[in-house]
N, C-alpha and C positions, 0 to 999 in steps of 0.2 A: 455425641451424646444421643440417646434415644429419646424421641418424643412420645408421650404416653395418652396425652389428651389433644384432641383436635375439635375446635369450637366453630360451628357453622359460619357464623358471621365474620370470625377473625381469621380462620385457617383454611376454608374451603377455596379451592382455585376453580372458578367458574370460566367455562368456554363455551361459547355458542357456536356450533359448528355450523358450515356452509349450508347444510341441509336442514337448519334450525333445530337439531338435537341440542339441548342444553345439558353439557357434561360437567358434573361437579365432583371433583376429587375429594372425597372425605377425610380419609386417613391412608397412611401408608409407612413402611419402612422399606428396607432393601428387599425383604422376602415376600411381602403381601401388600395388597392396596384393595381399598373398597371405593367403588365410584358410583354415584347416581346419575342415570341418564333419563331426562325428562323428553318425552315426545309430546309436544303440546297440540299437534294435529294429526289427523288420520292422512295416510298417505306418504308419510315421511319414510325414506329408505336408508337403512344403514347397509351400504354396500358390501357385497361379498368380499371377504378378505380373510387373511391368516396372520398369525404371529406366533412367536416361540413360547408364549405364556400359556399356562393352564388357566381355564377361566370358569367360573360358575356364575350363571346369571339366575336372579330371583325376580319375577314379576310381581312388582307391588300392586300395579293397577294396569288396566287396559287390556287390550287384545292384539296379538302380534302374531304374523306368520314367520316363523324362523326356519332358516335352511341351515343344516349342520351337516358337512359332507354330503352324502347323496339323499338324505331326507329332509322332507318339509313337513312342519307340524304348526297346527294353530295353539298358541299358549295364551293363558289369561292369569288374571291375578291368583297368586298362590302356587303357580307352576314354576319349576326350575329346570335348568338345563346344565350339562357339563360340556366343556369344550376341550378337548385334548390339544396339546401344542401342535401348531401348524396345520390344523384342520380348517378347511374353507368353511366360513360362516358368515350369516348376514340376516337382516329381518326387514319386514315391512310392517309399518304400525297400521292396524285396522281400525282400532279405537285408542284415542289419546291416552298415555299412561307413563308410568315410571318403571324403569329397570334398575335393579341394584347388581353391579358386576363386581366380582372378586377376582383378582389376578394374582398368580404367584410365578415368578417373581414380579415385583412392581413394574409398571410400565414406565421407563424413563421417558418416552415421548408424551407422556400425560403431565409431567412436572417440569 
């Protein structure tokens, strides 16, 4: 059965990552997922990595240095990025903030 409503306090799966990123899976089905990532302090690093999912990231708040492929850019609130499948990417938090990630298909390793 498809779930249509996800409520923050009841349904969100919260994971505090070893590097102190607070990841909250907000909603998902087999084909799509939305995740909130909070970076509570500057200097937190999301290590370079890749995965087979398409990903779009929206910067809700904060300032980050993102690496996508061979490009490095500073991004801030209101900016967004697309990451094609299997591209190397990562980020460094310059000012604390929140990112929203959308994945297709959903990340099984997050649920």
